[in-house]
C-alpha positions in Angstrom: 71.2 88.9 25.3 69.0 86.8 27.5 69.5 85.9 30.9 65.4 83.9 31.3 65.2 81.5 33.9 68.9 81.8 35.1 69.2 82.3 39.1 71.8 84.7 39.9 72.8 86.3 43.6 73.6 89.4 44.4 75.2 89.7 48.0 76.9 91.9 50.1 80.0 90.3 52.4 80.8 91.6 55.3 80.4 94.8 56.9 79.5 97.2 54.1 76.6 99.5 54.7 76.4 100.8 50.9 74.4 98.6 48.5 72.9 100.7 45.4 75.6 99.2 43.4 74.2 95.8 44.1 70.4 97.1 43.8 71.4 98.6 40.4 73.1 95.3 39.0 70.0 93.1 40.6 67.5 95.2 38.7 69.5 95.1 35.5 69.9 91.5 35.7 66.3 91.2 36.7 65.3 93.4 33.4 67.3 91.0 31.7 65.2 88.1 32.2 67.4 86.6 35.6 65.8 85.8 38.6 67.8 87.6 41.2 68.1 86.0 44.8 69.3 89.8 46.8 71.1 88.7 50.1 71.0 92.1 51.8 73.6 93.8 53.7 76.4 92.5 55.6 76.4 88.7 54.8 78.7 86.1 55.9 80.6 84.5 53.3 79.2 81.0 54.5 75.4 82.4 54.7 75.9 83.4 50.6 77.6 80.1 49.9 74.7 78.3 51.2 71.7 80.6 49.9 73.7 79.7 46.7 73.2 76.1 46.7 69.8 76.2 48.7 68.4 78.3 45.5 70.6 76.3 42.8 72.3 79.4 41.0 73.8 79.6 37.9 75.9 82.2 39.5 77.0 84.5 42.4 77.7 88.4 42.7 79.7 89.8 45.5 79.5 93.7 45.8 82.3 94.8 48.0 83.6 98.2 48.8 85.0 98.3 52.1 88.7 97.0 50.6 88.4 93.6 52.2 87.6 91.7 48.6 90.3 89.7 48.4 89.7 88.4 52.1 85.9 88.1 52.0 86.5 86.6 47.9 88.6 83.7 48.9 86.1 83.0 52.2 83.6 82.7 49.9 85.1 80.7 47.2 86.3 78.1 50.4 83.0 78.0 51.5 81.5 77.2 48.0 84.1 74.6 47.6 83.4 73.0 51.4 79.6 72.7 50.6 80.9 71.4 46.6 79.5 74.4 44.7 83.3 74.9 43.4 81.2 74.9 39.9 79.3 78.1 40.4 80.7 80.9 38.7 81.9 84.2 40.9 81.6 87.7 39.9 82.7 90.9 41.8 82.1 94.6 41.7 82.7 97.2 43.8 85.5 99.6 44.6 88.5 97.1 43.2 91.8 98.9 42.5 93.4 97.5 39.3 96.6 95.8 40.9 94.4 93.4 42.9 92.2 92.2 39.9 94.7 89.5 38.6 94.4 88.1 42.3 91.4 87.9 42.3 91.0 85.9 38.8 93.4 83.7 40.1 91.7 82.7 43.5 88.8 81.6 41.1 86.8 84.8 40.3 85.1 84.6 36.9 85.1 88.2 36.3 85.9 91.8 38.0 83.3 94.2 37.6 84.4 98.3 38.3 82.5 101.6 38.4 83.9 102.7 35.1 82.0 99.8 33.2 78.6 100.1 31.7 75.6 98.4 32.6 74.6 96.9 30.0 78.3 95.7 29.2 78.3 94.0 33.0 75.1 92.6 31.8 76.3 91.0 28.7 79.7 89.9 30.4 77.4 87.8 32.8 75.1 86.5 29.6 78.5 85.1 28.3 79.8 83.7 31.7 76.9 81.9 32.8 76.7 80.0 29.3 80.5 79.5 29.1 79.7 77.8 32.8 76.8 75.6 31.0 79.2 74.3 28.9 81.7 72.9 30.7 82.1 69.2 31.0 
C-alpha cells in the first residue's frame, strides 16, 4: 500500500474545535506517502472545496464530531459540484451514528470511518478509494 504522490485534503468543517482524530489520520496518510493538506479548524464547506480544487487533490476527508455531518457533507458536496470537482472522492470520519452511514453514502460520500476502525485499515481503504477513482472512465 502506497499513497505516494497522492494529494489529500483533511478538513474540519463547521464549528467543531476537536481535531486530534483529523491530525492522527493526516499523519497516518503522510506516513503512507500522501501529501496531506490540513485546512485547520472551523472551515466552511466552500473553503474546503476551493482548497481541494486549488490544490488539485485526489481526495477530500472531512472529520466531523458535532452531529451536523449530514448538513456539512451536503454543503461540501454541493460546493465541489459547483466548482466542477464532483469527481473528487469524499470520505468522512468522526462521530457518525450507524443509522446515518447509508444516508451519507447515498449523498455521495465514498466511505465513512468511525472510531472503531484501526488506523491502518482506514489508510488501506483510502488507498483503494483513490485507486478506484483513478480508474473511472
